[in-house]
RODO-2510 file (C-alpha; in nm, 4 decimals, decimal comma):
residues 478
     n   res          X          Y          Z
     1     m    13,7826    -3,9245    16,6885
     2     r    14,1357    -3,7896    16,7026
     3     c    14,2021    -3,4802    16,4949
     4     s    14,4328    -3,5713    16,2044
     5     s    14,5426    -3,4737    15,8508
     6     s    14,6354    -3,5690    15,5014
     7     v    14,9395    -3,7936    15,5381
     8     v    14,8915    -4,1628    15,5962
     9     d    14,9605    -4,4957    15,7627
    10     g    15,2525    -4,7213    15,6774
    11     d    15,2237    -5,0641    15,5201
    12     r    15,4587    -5,3037    15,3458
    13     s    15,4489    -5,4909    15,0207
    14     e    15,6937    -5,7776    15,0470
    15     d    15,9797    -5,8141    14,8045
    16     g    16,2523    -6,0726    14,7930
    17     d    16,4475    -5,9639    15,1004
    18     g    16,1408    -5,9395    15,3257
    19     r    16,2010    -5,5708    15,3994
    20     g    15,9166    -5,4626    15,1726
    21     g    15,9164    -5,2605    14,8555
    22     e    15,7558    -4,9783    15,0520
    23     v    15,9494    -4,8944    15,3668
    24     e    15,7740    -4,7312    15,6580
    25     i    15,9653    -4,4583    15,8391
    26     r    15,9080    -4,5103    16,2106
    27     d    16,1439    -4,2431    16,3389
    28     e    15,9370    -3,9285    16,3932
    29     k    16,2478    -3,7100    16,4066
    30     t    16,3470    -3,8307    16,0580
    31     w    16,0034    -3,7386    15,9191
    32     a    16,0005    -3,4020    16,0928
    33     s    16,3492    -3,3138    15,9665
    34     l    16,2475    -3,2962    15,6033
    35     s    16,4723    -3,0029    15,5242
    36     r    16,7545    -2,8952    15,7501
    37     g    17,0597    -2,7129    15,6249
    38     g    16,9945    -2,8177    15,2701
    39     e    16,9744    -3,1891    15,3590
    40     e    16,6487    -3,3551    15,2541
    41     m    16,5701    -3,6430    15,4931
    42     r    16,3336    -3,8865    15,3235
    43     y    16,4459    -4,2247    15,4638
    44     r    16,6403    -4,3772    15,7429
    45     e    16,9988    -4,4380    15,6394
    46     e    16,9421    -4,8146    15,6215
    47     d    16,6904    -4,7583    15,3406
    48     e    16,9205    -4,5536    15,1224
    49     r    16,8802    -4,8012    14,8377
    50     h    16,5400    -4,6444    14,7731
    51     h    16,6668    -4,2882    14,7296
    52     r    16,7137    -4,3084    14,3558
    53     v    16,4920    -4,5612    14,1904
    54     s    16,5638    -4,4675    13,8320
    55     n    16,8495    -4,3027    13,6496
    56     v    16,6482    -4,2457    13,3332
    57     l    16,6963    -3,8897    13,2071
    58     r    16,4864    -3,7338    12,9330
    59     t    16,6020    -3,3939    12,8154
    60     s    16,3631    -3,3278    12,5306
    61     d    15,9895    -3,3271    12,4811
    62     p    15,8184    -3,6296    12,3190
    63     p    15,6816    -3,5996    11,9642
    64     l    15,3422    -3,4378    11,9218
    65     g    15,1957    -3,7203    11,7183
    66     s    14,9276    -3,9614    11,8283
    67     v    14,7218    -4,0515    12,1333
    68     p    14,9288    -4,2713    12,3697
    69     t    14,8085    -4,6234    12,4389
    70     r    14,6190    -4,6680    12,7633
    71     t    14,6855    -4,9671    12,9902
    72     d    14,4373    -5,1339    13,2266
    73     e    14,1462    -4,8966    13,2891
    74     s    14,1031    -4,9829    13,6579
    75     q    14,4571    -4,8686    13,7330
    76     f    14,3905    -4,5305    13,5773
    77     l    14,0572    -4,4771    13,7447
    78     r    14,1227    -4,6132    14,0922
    79     g    14,4848    -4,7136    14,1426
    80     d    14,5043    -5,0139    14,3747
    81     g    14,2826    -4,8674    14,6467
    82     n    14,5784    -4,8100    14,8772
    83     g    14,7231    -4,5021    14,7165
    84     r    14,9424    -4,6834    14,4651
    85     f    14,9423    -4,6077    14,0934
    86     g    15,1744    -4,8637    13,9431
    87     r    15,4967    -4,8237    14,1416
    88     f    15,4080    -4,4697    14,2487
    89     g    15,2434    -4,3391    14,5621
    90     g    15,2408    -4,5284    14,8885
    91     k    15,2759    -4,4375    15,2527
    92     f    15,6123    -4,3326    15,3963
    93     v    15,5327    -4,1946    15,7423
    94     p    15,6332    -4,2328    16,1084
    95     e    15,4449    -4,4762    16,3272
    96     t    15,2896    -4,1974    16,5349
    97     l    15,0821    -4,0912    16,2328
    98     i    14,9356    -4,4324    16,1543
    99     s    14,6279    -4,4157    16,3760
   100     p    14,5170    -4,0564    16,3063
   101     l    14,5733    -4,1000    15,9354
   102     r    14,3718    -4,4177    15,9231
   103     d    14,0971    -4,2112    16,0804
   104     l    14,1349    -3,9592    15,8001
   105     e    14,1207    -4,2254    15,5313
   106     d    13,8119    -4,3801    15,6889
   107     e    13,6427    -4,0401    15,7102
   108     f    13,7276    -3,9566    15,3497
   109     n    13,5900    -4,2895    15,2270
   110     f    13,2730    -4,2300    15,4275
   111     v    13,2023    -3,8775    15,3011
   112     l    13,2486    -3,9838    14,9391
   113     n    12,9140    -4,1618    14,9656
   114     d    12,7490    -3,9576    15,2399
   115     h    12,4478    -3,7756    15,0966
   116     e    12,4468    -3,5016    15,3606
   117     f    12,8155    -3,4191    15,3090
   118     q    12,7901    -3,4246    14,9301
   119     e    12,4792    -3,2083    14,9307
   120     e    12,6470    -2,9480    15,1531
   121     l    12,9608    -2,9505    14,9373
   122     t    12,7610    -2,9192    14,6153
   123     t    12,5667    -2,6256    14,7575
   124     a    12,8878    -2,4536    14,8729
   125     l    13,0511    -2,5039    14,5338
   126     r    12,7490    -2,3507    14,3641
   127     d    12,6627    -2,0641    14,5974
   128     y    13,0008    -1,9850    14,7556
   129     v    13,2540    -2,0737    14,4859
   130     g    13,0322    -1,9842    14,1885
   131     r    13,0380    -2,3183    14,0095
   132     e    12,9967    -2,4284    13,7486
   133     t    13,2715    -2,2266    13,5817
   134     p    13,2185    -2,1703    13,2088
   135     v    13,3923    -2,3322    12,9165
   136     y    13,4600    -2,0196    12,7107
   137     f    13,5240    -2,0157    12,3362
   138     a    13,8348    -1,8012    12,2832
   139     g    13,7358    -1,6778    11,9385
   140     r    14,0102    -1,4215    11,8846
   141     l    14,2784    -1,6588    12,0138
   142     t    14,1442    -1,9253    11,7774
   143     e    14,1597    -1,6764    11,4885
   144     h    14,5133    -1,5746    11,5884
   145     y    14,6418    -1,9307    11,5538
   146     k    14,4514    -1,9800    11,2314
   147     n    14,6225    -1,6739    11,0862
   148     i    14,9769    -1,7591    11,1946
   149     s    14,9344    -2,1181    11,0749
   150     q    14,8141    -1,9854    10,7397
   151     t    14,5679    -2,2714    10,7215
   152     t    14,3051    -2,2746    10,4488
   153     g    14,0604    -2,4527    10,6801
   154     g    13,9070    -2,3408    11,0040
   155     g    14,1861    -2,4703    11,2252
   156     p    14,1234    -2,6058    11,5744
   157     e    13,8899    -2,4295    11,8158
   158     i    14,0356    -2,3171    12,1494
   159     y    13,8271    -2,3099    12,4666
   160     l    13,9187    -2,2064    12,8205
   161     k    13,7916    -2,3759    13,1339
   162     r    13,7511    -2,0618    13,3449
   163     e    13,8714    -2,1700    13,6898
   164     d    14,0038    -1,8160    13,7249
   165     l    13,6409    -1,7101    13,7825
   166     s    13,6106    -1,9229    14,0956
   167     h    13,5885    -1,7521    14,4348
   168     c    13,9429    -1,6634    14,5468
   169     g    14,0636    -1,6659    14,1856
   170     s    14,1722    -2,0233    14,1225
   171     h    14,0787    -2,3903    14,1315
   172     k    14,2274    -2,4281    14,4813
   173     i    13,8997    -2,3436    14,6568
   174     n    13,7381    -2,6675    14,5279
   175     n    13,9661    -2,8804    14,7423
   176     a    14,0023    -2,6344    15,0302
   177     l    13,6274    -2,6421    15,0943
   178     g    13,6040    -3,0201    15,0814
   179     q    13,8961    -3,0774    15,3157
   180     a    13,7862    -2,8033    15,5560
   181     m    13,4522    -2,9818    15,5841
   182     i    13,6351    -3,3059    15,6678
   183     a    13,8478    -3,1221    15,9264
   184     r    13,5306    -2,9928    16,0874
   185     r    13,3837    -3,3444    16,0999
   186     l    13,7036    -3,4683    16,2668
   187     g    13,6669    -3,2051    16,5377
   188     c    13,9749    -3,0077    16,4389
   189     k    13,9839    -2,6487    16,5582
   190     r    14,2927    -2,5446    16,3656
   191     v    14,4110    -2,5865    16,0056
   192     v    14,7650    -2,5495    15,8714
   193     a    14,8589    -2,5252    15,5053
   194     a    15,1521    -2,4368    15,2831
   195     t    15,1343    -2,2130    14,9783
   196     g    15,3598    -2,1006    14,6963
   197     a    15,1748    -1,8626    14,4671
   198     g    14,9365    -1,7831    14,7526
   199     q    14,6259    -1,9246    14,5860
   200     q    14,6149    -2,2291    14,8144
   201     g    14,6694    -2,0013    15,1135
   202     v    14,3873    -1,7676    15,0162
   203     a    14,1504    -2,0573    14,9463
   204     t    14,2341    -2,2250    15,2780
   205     a    14,1948    -1,8987    15,4681
   206     a    13,8557    -1,8399    15,3065
   207     a    13,7352    -2,1928    15,3843
   208     c    13,8508    -2,1605    15,7460
   209     a    13,6736    -1,8269    15,7805
   210     k    13,3548    -1,9830    15,6442
   211     f    13,3712    -2,2759    15,8878
   212     s    13,5040    -2,0806    16,1878
   213     m    13,8446    -2,2496    16,2184
   214     e    14,1824    -2,1070    16,3078
   215     c    14,4138    -2,0939    16,0053
   216     t    14,7932    -2,0807    15,9786
   217     v    14,9574    -2,0638    15,6362
   218     f    15,3297    -2,1265    15,5853
   219     m    15,4888    -1,9474    15,2907
   220     g    15,8452    -1,9136    15,1632
   221     t    16,0141    -1,5757    15,2038
   222     a    16,0822    -1,5523    14,8320
   223     d    15,7152    -1,6184    14,7529
   224     i    15,5896    -1,3688    15,0113
   225     e    15,7837    -1,0991    14,8311
   226     k    15,6472    -1,1985    14,4897
   227     q    15,2866    -1,2562    14,5970
   228     s    15,2265    -0,9687    14,8388
   229     s    14,8637    -0,9176    14,7338
   230     n    14,7752    -1,2751    14,8243
   231     v    14,9537    -1,2391    15,1587
   232     l    14,7331    -0,9392    15,2368
   233     s    14,4242    -1,1332    15,1306
   234     m    14,5108    -1,4221    15,3626
   235     k    14,5547    -1,1863    15,6549
   236     l    14,2301    -1,0064    15,5754
   237     l    14,0544    -1,3431    15,5812
   238     g    14,1873    -1,4043    15,9310
   239     a    14,4826    -1,6348    15,8607
   240     q    14,8183    -1,6124    16,0318
   241     v    15,0917    -1,6123    15,7661
   242     k    15,4252    -1,7545    15,8817
   243     s    15,7343    -1,6987    15,6692
   244     v    15,9774    -1,9824    15,6033
   245     e    16,3223    -1,9322    15,4564
   246     g    16,3053    -2,0628    15,1010
   247     t    16,0182    -2,1472    14,8678
   248     f    15,7102    -2,3697    14,8579
   249     k    15,8918    -2,6961    14,9243
   250     d    16,0390    -2,5488    15,2422
   251     a    15,7019    -2,4092    15,3479
   252     s    15,5469    -2,7541    15,2925
   253     s    15,8074    -2,9178    15,5154
   254     e    15,7473    -2,6614    15,7903
   255     a    15,3685    -2,7016    15,7702
   256     i    15,4057    -3,0786    15,8068
   257     r    15,6345    -3,0358    16,1088
   258     n    15,3843    -2,8041    16,2715
   259     w    15,1019    -3,0475    16,2091
   260     v    15,2960    -3,3475    16,3414
   261     g    15,3549    -3,1575    16,6650
   262     n    14,9864    -3,0711    16,7097
   263     l    14,7925    -3,3790    16,6029
   264     e    14,5276    -3,3437    16,8712
   265     t    14,4005    -3,0089    16,7455
   266     t    14,5341    -2,9503    16,3942
   267     y    14,4502    -3,0594    16,0402
   268     y    14,7056    -3,0313    15,7584
   269     l    14,5156    -2,9166    15,4475
   270     s    14,7186    -3,0182    15,1444
   271     g    14,6439    -2,8349    14,8215
   272     t    14,8573    -3,0578    14,5996
   273     v    14,8267    -3,4140    14,4725
   274     v    15,1470    -3,5143    14,6525
   275     g    15,2155    -3,6757    14,9882
   276     p    15,1156    -4,0176    15,1185
   277     h    14,7776    -4,1761    15,0622
   278     p    14,5043    -4,0555    15,0951
   279     s    14,6248    -3,6979    15,0371
   280     p    14,6761    -3,7211    14,6571
   281     l    14,3473    -3,9071    14,6176
   282     m    14,1557    -3,6547    14,8282
   283     v    14,2845    -3,3539    14,6376
   284     r    14,2217    -3,5174    14,3016
   285     e    13,8706    -3,6185    14,4043
   286     f    13,7747    -3,2676    14,5142
   287     q    13,9285    -3,1169    14,1986
   288     s    13,7658    -3,3677    13,9639
   289     v    13,4614    -3,1401    13,9465
   290     i    13,6582    -2,9486    13,6799
   291     g    13,6626    -3,2401    13,4360
   292     k    13,3084    -3,3504    13,5165
   293     e    13,1769    -3,0053    13,4295
   294     t    13,3930    -2,9941    13,1170
   295     r    13,2459    -3,3190    12,9852
   296     r    12,8903    -3,1954    13,0409
   297     q    12,9614    -2,8507    12,8953
   298     a    13,1339    -2,9926    12,5865
   299     k    12,8279    -3,2056    12,5201
   300     q    12,6094    -2,8960    12,5442
   301     l    12,8379    -2,6738    12,3337
   302     w    12,9285    -2,8992    12,0433
   303     g    12,7621    -3,2319    12,1108
   304     g    13,0752    -3,4303    12,1862
   305     k    13,3947    -3,4499    12,3868
   306     p    13,7080    -3,2365    12,3746
   307     d    13,9783    -3,3688    12,1446
   308     v    14,2648    -3,2312    12,3537
   309     l    14,2861    -3,1185    12,7157
   310     v    14,5778    -2,8957    12,8167
   311     a    14,6862    -2,7981    13,1688
   312     c    14,9976    -2,6698    13,3408
   313     v    15,1730    -2,9109    13,5770
   314     g    15,3415    -2,8149    13,9025
   315     s    15,2581    -3,1016    14,1335
   316     g    14,9457    -3,1713    13,9272
   317     s    14,6239    -3,0715    14,1074
   318     n    14,4670    -2,8645    13,8299
   319     a    14,5837    -3,1078    13,5612
   320     l    14,4327    -3,4103    13,7365
   321     g    14,1200    -3,2088    13,8100
   322     l    14,0691    -3,1704    13,4357
   323     f    14,2153    -3,5027    13,3169
   324     h    14,0687    -3,7565    13,5561
   325     e    13,7174    -3,7567    13,4148
   326     f    13,8587    -3,8452    13,0701
   327     l    14,1163    -4,1110    13,1605
   328     g    13,8980    -4,3822    13,0127
   329     d    13,8391    -4,1904    12,6872
   330     e    14,1165    -4,3092    12,4583
   331     d    14,0222    -4,0558    12,1907
   332     v    14,0865    -3,7595    12,4240
   333     r    14,4495    -3,6464    12,4433
   334     l    14,5770    -3,5304    12,7814
   335     v    14,8601    -3,2752    12,7579
   336     g    15,0468    -3,1462    13,0615
   337     v    15,2926    -2,8569    13,0430
   338     e    15,5725    -2,8125    13,2957
   339     a    15,7804    -2,5047    13,3670
   340     a    16,1093    -2,5070    13,1764
   341     g    16,2134    -2,1882    13,3557
   342     l    16,5280    -2,0479    13,1976
   343     g    16,5673    -2,3650    12,9927
   344     l    16,6226    -2,7306    13,0761
   345     d    16,9992    -2,6975    13,0294
   346     s    17,0162    -2,4051    13,2723
   347     g    16,9282    -2,6093    13,5788
   348     k    16,6739    -2,3385    13,6679
   349     h    16,3410    -2,5052    13,5953
   350     s    16,0618    -2,7118    13,7502
   351     a    16,0432    -2,9751    13,4751
   352     t    16,0274    -3,2832    13,6970
   353     l    15,8761    -3,5151    13,4375
   354     a    16,1135    -3,3971    13,1648
   355     v    16,4417    -3,4503    13,3499
   356     g    16,3599    -3,6025    13,6891
   357     d    16,4128    -3,9437    13,8459
   358     v    16,1966    -4,1594    14,0706
   359     g    16,2324    -4,1351    14,4472
   360     v    16,0413    -4,0605    14,7662
   361     y    15,9699    -3,7141    14,9051
   362     h    15,7080    -3,5810    15,1457
   363     g    15,5760    -3,9306    15,2008
   364     s    15,5229    -4,0945    14,8608
   365     m    15,7080    -4,2271    14,5590
   366     s    15,6990    -4,0156    14,2431
   367     y    15,9190    -3,8349    13,9927
   368     l    16,1484    -3,5827    14,1615
   369     l    16,4171    -3,3290    14,0838
   370     q    16,7207    -3,4704    14,2648
   371     d    17,0967    -3,4905    14,2319
   372     d    17,3199    -3,7979    14,2026
   373     q    17,3116    -3,8426    14,5804
   374     g    16,9320    -3,8307    14,5901
   375     q    16,9182    -3,4829    14,7435
   376     i    16,6335    -3,2597    14,6325
   377     l    16,7199    -2,9846    14,3848
   378     k    16,5793    -2,6335    14,4038
   379     p    16,3056    -2,5805    14,1433
   380     h    16,2556    -2,2566    13,9529
   381     s    15,9647    -2,1015    13,7644
   382     i    15,8343    -1,7542    13,6946
   383     g    15,4990    -1,9017    13,8019
   384     v    15,5824    -1,9669    14,1654
   385     g    15,2910    -2,2084    14,2023
   386     l    15,4868    -2,4454    13,9774
   387     e    15,8005    -2,4325    14,1939
   388     y    15,7867    -2,7771    14,3516
   389     p    16,0568    -3,0445    14,3052
   390     g    15,8151    -3,3274    14,2349
   391     v    15,4798    -3,4328    14,0952
   392     g    15,2035    -3,6481    14,2375
   393     p    15,2017    -4,0280    14,2075
   394     e    14,9058    -4,0376    13,9685
   395     i    15,0681    -3,7825    13,7386
   396     s    15,3883    -3,9911    13,7522
   397     f    15,1864    -4,2964    13,6550
   398     l    15,0185    -4,1160    13,3647
   399     k    15,3618    -4,0278    13,2306
   400     e    15,5126    -4,3733    13,2715
   401     s    15,2083    -4,5520    13,1284
   402     g    15,1911    -4,3167    12,8312
   403     r    14,8278    -4,2187    12,8853
   404     a    14,9193    -3,8499    12,9119
   405     e    15,1769    -3,6454    12,7249
   406     f    15,4033    -3,3989    12,9018
   407     y    15,5932    -3,1068    12,7516
   408     t    15,7547    -2,7854    12,8731
   409     a    15,7336    -2,4080    12,8253
   410     t    15,9889    -2,1526    12,9384
   411     g    15,9159    -1,8581    13,1623
   412     q    15,9501    -1,6155    12,8745
   413     e    15,7074    -1,8178    12,6640
   414     a    15,4610    -1,8094    12,9533
   415     v    15,4908    -1,4306    12,9826
   416     q    15,4256    -1,3911    12,6097
   417     a    15,1220    -1,6208    12,6295
   418     c    14,9867    -1,4248    12,9265
   419     m    15,0125    -1,0976    12,7368
   420     l    14,8621    -1,2533    12,4226
   421     l    14,5503    -1,3782    12,5994
   422     s    14,5162    -1,0486    12,7859
   423     r    14,5229    -0,8485    12,4624
   424     l    14,3074    -1,0826    12,2532
   425     e    14,0430    -1,1975    12,5018
   426     g    14,0556    -0,9470    12,7880
   427     i    14,1495    -1,2277    13,0293
   428     i    14,4654    -1,2050    13,2412
   429     p    14,5699    -1,5613    13,3272
   430     a    14,7983    -1,6592    13,6130
   431     l    15,1562    -1,7219    13,5068
   432     e    15,1125    -2,0851    13,6068
   433     a    14,8235    -2,1341    13,3628
   434     s    15,0137    -1,9288    13,1049
   435     h    15,2560    -2,2189    13,0627
   436     a    14,9686    -2,4295    12,9293
   437     l    14,8620    -2,1469    12,6988
   438     a    15,2203    -2,1065    12,5752
   439     f    15,2275    -2,4626    12,4496
   440     l    14,9501    -2,3844    12,2019
   441     d    15,2194    -2,2378    11,9745
   442     k    15,3540    -2,5904    11,9210
   443     l    15,0333    -2,7861    11,9598
   444     v    14,7903    -2,6034    11,7317
   445     p    14,9813    -2,6586    11,4016
   446     t    14,9636    -3,0352    11,4600
   447     l    14,5857    -3,0504    11,5005
   448     r    14,3127    -3,1094    11,2441
   449     d    14,0607    -2,8447    11,1454
   450     g    13,7735    -2,8306    11,3900
   451     a    13,9562    -3,0068    11,6731
   452     k    13,8259    -2,8935    12,0109
   453     v    14,1018    -2,7909    12,2544
   454     v    14,0203    -2,7088    12,6178
   455     v    14,2889    -2,5313    12,8212
   456     n    14,2498    -2,5143    13,1967
   457     c    14,2814    -2,1476    13,2912
   458     s    14,3448    -2,2507    13,6500
   459     g    14,3890    -1,9053    13,8029
   460     r    14,3707    -1,5341    13,7385
   461     g    14,6806    -1,3237    13,6918
   462     d    14,6289    -1,0086    13,8948
   463     k    14,8613    -1,1604    14,1569
   464     d    15,1393    -1,1654    13,8964
   465     l    15,1277    -0,8051    13,7752
   466     d    15,4391    -0,7022    13,9691
   467     t    15,6288    -0,9986    13,8276
   468     l    15,5129    -0,9178    13,4748
   469     i    15,6306    -0,5600    13,5101
   470     q    15,9655    -0,6603    13,6577
   471     r    16,0478    -0,9516    13,4309
   472     g    15,8475    -0,9541    13,1154
   473     m    15,6075    -0,6751    13,0321
   474     p    15,7404    -0,4281    12,7762
   475     s    15,8271    -0,0921    12,9303
   476     s    15,5774     0,0769    12,7006
   477     l    15,2966    -0,0978    12,8888
   478     c    15,4170    -0,0115    13,2391
***
């Protein structure tokens, strides 16, 4: 079986002109030139009509009121089986990738029901990663919000899903292990990955060390400077770290180019729920252990389900990991929080769902940050793991269908939330997860007494200490 990776084969769904609503890119040079001189190449010129699918612009958060109405359950749980969630997703790739990526899809579908694979993965998650991670009652944080709300009742109860306690310090290891095992089954000797905050890079490097595979991680120059401790960890774990001018989106493009040029030996290990099918589905599946544990732990802790689930949203891997198990539970609210950066009006943010449009990037259709000509805009967030100019197709579908609610938090609000949790609970969250925690200021006053809120603490914050000192932490604490 030919060694391959997580971007997929091209198909067509016919529309009126016979060209297909989903256009396959067959020019390998077009796919490989994802980002050259500021120009984002996502289609051949003849397909320019697809660059901007929607001009809808939303500049404010939706109201905090009720649970959105869910549409057909099968769409939420499975999509259409070909990587489409409503109009989102799909397969926009060059012809040279069709065969190896069909191999990948076939292998993924096989291991989902292969007892030997699942048993090995379950054992690794338990003994290597340290799962299951606890659902922790944040008693002092709960009391803090009760006091500032001046409620006469008990107020809502706040719990943290402690993904920060996982090996390597974040949820990323869940998916890195699963995909590394698939790469090994495919006979791949080398793995390439892209990373922003460094957590995906560290997790991939650890998984490759465990399974004796060569590892190359591409990382933006700006992120290398901010996340130096994670760079050192990757190197210690045996990975080669290659710098790319720019940020995570640029590193992702370079990793894909490298993979396309080395299909016979190399596997591209995506850590995000973006890209063509089956990449988003694979990442979501391996991360769904978060929500499955949460359901079981909630039953043990209080005999029911959470009322509200809250997670930060960059491209969406940790959010879908928590949300997916509960998509069919209409009485469970799903709340995603994007990075508003310096404010939505500043242009320096990563709030794709708040102000983005629909288009295609890195191989699938989703919401994107793009200009009037369909060119990708530079995202910004103090949590560099949220600096991506798009979200995954399933997250896009959850927004458009109304099943999930999406809001924003600024960088300064995230810093304040990070310091608050550190002081009250002795837990230093990553700045990415701190965006979810920051939204509690607005969410908690709207909830009934006794409501159970679970926030995904998707990573630990020791990697962000330099950033906190430089940009947010009071000088008295330095």
